[in-house]
N, C-alpha and C positions, 0 to 999 in steps of 0.2 A: 432609569441612569445614568446618568452622564459624566465622566470623567475629564473636568474642563483642563488643558493643559496650552493648547494653541489653534489660532484663526488664520496662521498667514497662508495667502493665497497661493501659493504653491504647494498647497497641503494633497497629497494623495489620498483617496479616499481606494479603502477594501474593504470589502462587502464581504464577511465570512472569516470566521477565527478557527479554523480548520487547518490543517498541516500546511495546504497551497497559503491561507492567507497569513496564516499566522509569522512562515518563512519569510513570505513579501513583504510583511510588516518591519519587520525585525530588520531586512534588509534597506528597506526605504530608511531607518528611524537613525542607521548605524551610516547611511552616507550621506547624514547630516541634515534631513529632509523631512520636514515636519509629515507624518501621518495620523487617517482619524481611519480606527478598524470598528468595523460594524460589524456585531453579532446580534442576533435574535436568541440565543438562548442565554441562559432560562425560560425569559419570559414565553419564547416558543420552544417546544420540543419537536424534534422529528417522530417517525416512529421507533428507533433503534437507537439514538442518543440517550445518556443516561446522567448526564451531567451538566452543566452550564462552562465547562472550563471547556479552554481552548486545544486544539492539537487531540482531543478524545479518540482513544484508536477503538473503533466500533468492532469490526471482523475478526482480528488478531493481536498478539501481541508482538508478533514478530516483524522485523525490518529484513527478516530472510537474509540471507547468506551474507559473511563480512569479510568473504576473502577477496581482495582488489587485485589478486594475480590470474584467478583464472574463473570470474563469475563478472558478469555483467552488471550486477546490481551491488556487487561487493565494491565496482571501480567505480559507481553514480555514488557509492556511500562516501567513498575516499576525496570525491571531488569534490562532493559540499563538505567536509571538514575542511579544505584546502579553502573554501573560499567562504571558510565563516559562518557555516550554518549553524543557526538556534538548533534548530530540531534535531541536528546529529548531536548537537553538544549534551542536549539532555538525554538522548538515546544511550548516550557512551556515560553518563554520569549515571544512570539509571538502570543499567544492563543487569540482564539476569543470566542464570548458565542456561543455555540451549546449543550446546555445541558450537557449530562455525558457525552457526546465522544466529544476529543479533537479534535478541527479545527484550523488553524491556517492560518493568513492571506499569501498567498504564494511569493508576492516579497519578503516582508521583512524576510520570513522564510532563503528564497532562500540567499537573500543579508547577512542575518548572518552568514550561515554558508561558503559561499562562503569569506569573510572577514574574519573569523578563518583560515580560510588554505592561504590564501595568507600572512596572517601576521605569521604564526606562520615560524622561523625559521630553524626548519625540513624540512619545506614542499617547494618542486619546483614544479612549474608550466608549463605545455610543453604542447602549444597546437597544435593540428594538427591531422588529421584522421591518425590510424595505421589500416593497410588494409590488417597486416599478423600478425603471431604468430614470436615470437622472436626466434631467432636457438636453435634447440636441443642444442648444445655443445658449449656455446659465449665463446670465446678466452678470454673477459676480468673480465668476472663474474659479470659483471655488470645488467646481465640480468637471475641470475639465480634464482630468487627470485620475482614472478608476480603474481599479483591478476586479473583475469579478470571481469571485474561489468561493463560490455557495461550495462547491461539490458537487457530488451524485445524488445528492438529497433535494436539491433546489427545490423550493416551495412554490406549489403551483402558480400563483398570483407572479411571480419574478420569471420562472421557465416560461409564462405565457407572454413576459415581454419581451423576454429574448428572443423568444421564436418569433415573435411579431418584428420586432427590428431584423432578425435576419434572412426573414420569408422562408427560414427552415422550415420541413415537418419536423416535429418529437422524434428525439432519438434516443432509444432508451435499452438497457440490457439487465437483465435479473444478477441480481449479486445474492451469497447465502451468508450465515453467519456462523461458525461451531460452539457447541455445548461448551460449558468451562463446569469443571469436578471438584470437590473440595478433595483434598488428601487424604484426608482421615477417615473417608469415608472407602479405601478401594483396599483390597486384599491384598496383601504384599507375601502370604503365603504361595499363591498366585504369581502374581503382577514382581515385576522388577524393576531396578533402577541398571541401564545403560544406553550408550549413544551406540548407534547401526558403525559397524569395524571398532568399535570402542575410539573411536575418534576426539582427541579433545579439540575444543573452542580455544579460539584466539584469548578469551579472558577465564579458562580455567584457574589455570595458577597463581591469576593474579587477586581469582575470587575466593581462591582458597577451596576449588573444587577438585575432583579426579576427572572430569571429563564425564561421569556417568550419569546424563543429564536427561534422560528421558524418561518415564515409566514405561513400561514395554505389555501387553496384556497379550498372551498366547490361543489362537486357536490352532485346533485338531481338523481333520480332512471336513469331518461329516460338521462339527460347530459350525465351518466355514459357510458350507454350502446350505448348511438350515438358515444362517445368518442372512446371507443372498437374497435367499427367497424371501424370506420374510421381509427384509428393506422394501425389493420390487414389490410386495403386495401392502405395502403398510400405509397409513391414512395418511394423506398428503394435503399439504393446501393445495387448495384449487383457484386457477387463476380468474379474473374477472373476464369477460369477452375481450374488450378493448386491449388485454394482455396478451392473450395467448400468441400471437404471433412473436412478442416480443423475446431477444434472441438469450442465453446466459451467457454469462464470459468463460471461455474455455479454462482460464486458469485460477476457478474459483467454484468446478459445479459441482451440485448438490450429490452426496453421496449415493442417494436413490436414483440419479441420474444416469450417474457410473457405473451402475450396477446393471443396469437398464440393459446397456451397452454392452454386454457380454459376463458368463458369472467371473470372468478370473479379470476383469478391468480393474478392481478393486486390489487384487491381490499380486497385482503388479503396480499400484498407483500406493495409494496412504498406507493399505494392508500389506505390502512385502515385506516378507520374512526373512528378505538378508542380512547379513553383517551383525546378526543376532544372536547369543545362545542363552538359554533357560536356565539358569542357574538350579532351579529346584527339581529339572530334569533334563542335563546335559545332552545324552545320548540321543535324546528325541529333536527331531527339527521340526518345529513350529510350521502349520501350513498357510496362518498367515497370523500376523502381530499390530494390534494396535496402540500406536504412541500417543503419548500426552507429552505436551510442556508446559513447564512449570509459566504460570501468567503475573505472580505478583512477588514483589522484594521478602515477601517473608516465606514464601515457600508451601503455603498454604491453600492455594488452587491452581489448576493443570487444565490446559485445554486439550481438547483431543482434536490432534494435529489430520488436517483434511479432511474433518467429520463435519464441515457445514452440511447443513438438511435444511429441506422444506416439508418434512414431516411434522405434523400434527405434535402439540406437547404431549398428548397420553400417549400417542404412539414412540414419541422418544424414548421419555424412561422407561416404558415398557422393554422394547426394541435391545436401547443400548444397556440395561441392566441384565440380559443374557449374555453377554462378551464377560468369557471369564476374568475373577477379580474384581467385575464393576458390582456385582449380583447386589450390591449394596449401596451404589453410588446414590450420594447425593448433590445435586445440580446448583452451583451458585449460578448458571445462568443457561439456558436449556436454548436450543438453536434455531436459526431463522432465515427467514428471505425478503428482499426488498428490493424495489424497480430503482436502478438509476438513472440517470438523464445526462447526454452529452451532445454536446454540439458538432456540427459536422467542420470540425477546426480548418482541415486544408480548404476548404470552400470559402470560408469567411474570416481567416486570420490571416496576416501578413508577415512577413520577418520581425517583427518587431510585435509579435502577438498581442497585435491592436485589430480589433473588428472593421475590416474595410468599409466596412459602411458609416462606420461611427468611431472615427480614429482615437476619439477621447475615450473609448474603453478598452479596456483590456482584459486575457484572461487568465487565469493560473490552477492549475488541479486537474482533480479528476475530469471536471468537466469540458476539459477540452479533449479527452477522449485518451488518458491514459489511464493505466491499471496501477495501485499500488501506495504504500505510503510512501515510499522513499522519491518514487517517481513523482507524484504528487505536490511535494515539497522542492523536491529539485527546479520543477517549473516556477515557481511561487519565486523562489530565489534568484531563478532567471530573470521574470516578469518584473518582481521587487527590483532589481538593479535598471532594468529599461525604464523602470517607471522612475524611479529617483534620476536618474540623467534625465530626464525630460525636462524633470521638475527644475534642474539648472539651465536648461538650455544645451544638456549634448544631447548625444545619441550614444549608446550600448549598442555596439552589434551582438550579433547571435556567435555563442561560442562554436568553436573550432567544431567540424561535422565529425572528424578524428575522437574526439569525446563524448562520452555519455550525456553527458548535456548538450552536446550538440545531435546526436543522433536522435533524444527525445523531440529538441527544437524540428529537427529535420522533419520528425515524424509526424507531428500535430500541421503541418504546415505544406505538408503534400508528398514528401520525397521519397514516402512509402509506398507511394503508389507504383504499379505495375504494367499500368494498362488503362485503357477509359473506361473499364467495367470495374475496374477495383473499387472494393468498398471499404470505406471507414470504416475502423473497430478498434476499441478499446483496447491498449496492448502495455504489456510489461517491458522494461526493458531489456535488450536480447542484445547477442555479438551479431546476431543476424542484422542488426539495425546499424552498425557499424559500416564506411567503408572499407574493401578488403585491403590487405597489404601483402607484399611482394615479398615471398619469403624460402629460403631455401632450406627445405624438411631436413634437416642433421643433428642429429646428435655432437659431442665433442669430438668425438671418436670418426667424422664422417659418414655414421652409419645412418642410414635414409629411413625417419621417422613413419610410423602408420599406424592406421587405427588411431587407440584413445590418445597414445603419445604425440601424434600429429594434432590431433585436436585441442589437445592441454597446451603444446608448443603455441600454437596459432593464436589461443585465446590469452597467454601470457604475453605475447608480442602486441597484441591487438589493445590490452589492459597498459602496457608499458607507454605504451604511444598516447596512449588518451592521459594516462598520470603526467606525463610530458609536457602537453599539448595544452593540459587545464589550466598550468600555469602561466603560458601567454595570456590569458584572459582575465583568471582569477585576482 
């Protein structure tokens, strides 16, 4: 099915309508340049997508922290807002209670992105799988400006064409998905609602909530130790021979992999018991706590925070129901694992995010070697603006290195390298990617800051500099 709107020769073609491709298409169209957005779903589905909607969220419904003063991803959120991001507009419109995090209703979010692009007069939607790269020297000029935003689940045919053009071996890592549970199947005689340290998120008052945004399930020492041992011994998905050397992404490790690293790993990771008090037994400190976060606007389903898993379905339902409060849990979706593909961007791309060997091709999103919804969309925004400028005969420079945008571009084009043996791996945005800033670490009274106060002060200054400098680019 094709939605015909324009055929101008300066059209930008975008392959993939995920977060990066959707954002790129919006930026191109908003710049007054016609764009054709190619999407294979729903005609051809992936192993993890469930719909044909644009910008479908697969692993989690959280965009992570929205703290623009002390968290790098919160800074990235704000930079995108300042630059007219469609993804952030849809996220803000369909946000859910999640403490200081920005979580969204998956379906409403995807519907909003899809509608905006379908309704835009300069966007043409073409459905169907793109199985290869456009010719190197097209006769018509219609494929001179292409963005590949097919994400980590790029189809084998297109991935093979990209690898052949790049001359590289395949690069990949494993990512995992957390289970989702129906709220009305959770036992609230055991579980309770509370955010860690009773911290209210930035939207609590606006949304009429009290900031108690998470469901908490407590475990005592014996329950925790039994759970960890059962987790390590559980029936898990086995990898094929060609997959065995593929690494995991450290920011999204399966819980059983974390458990295998030591019995206390989960207790000081996603099951940490700090900042929470069980109202059913307030004088007893929980040894570990499982948290669940709202996953849709109706508040009927909740996802298990940090509980991405590669356990087989039968093992998941059996083991997760041993968690206090989840004995009768009904699962809206079970967890799973999938293999993601990314290119060796620092070697293959220039500072305009073009493939050096094929300048007509740009890349955007996770396939470039970033991890996270917002990071992917941010690179879609940047690539879209660069492609739109090219269509007009202009050039948009990379964002300032001092910004979150610039830090991501620097990461994927090689600035992260610390030595000749450094290996390119996917990464979330973090303040370690920002250039340092010279500071006098003293408070208003002249007292020298130390420890966490010093770190918070530094992050605040890095964030303020980024949000000031992005205005010169955006």
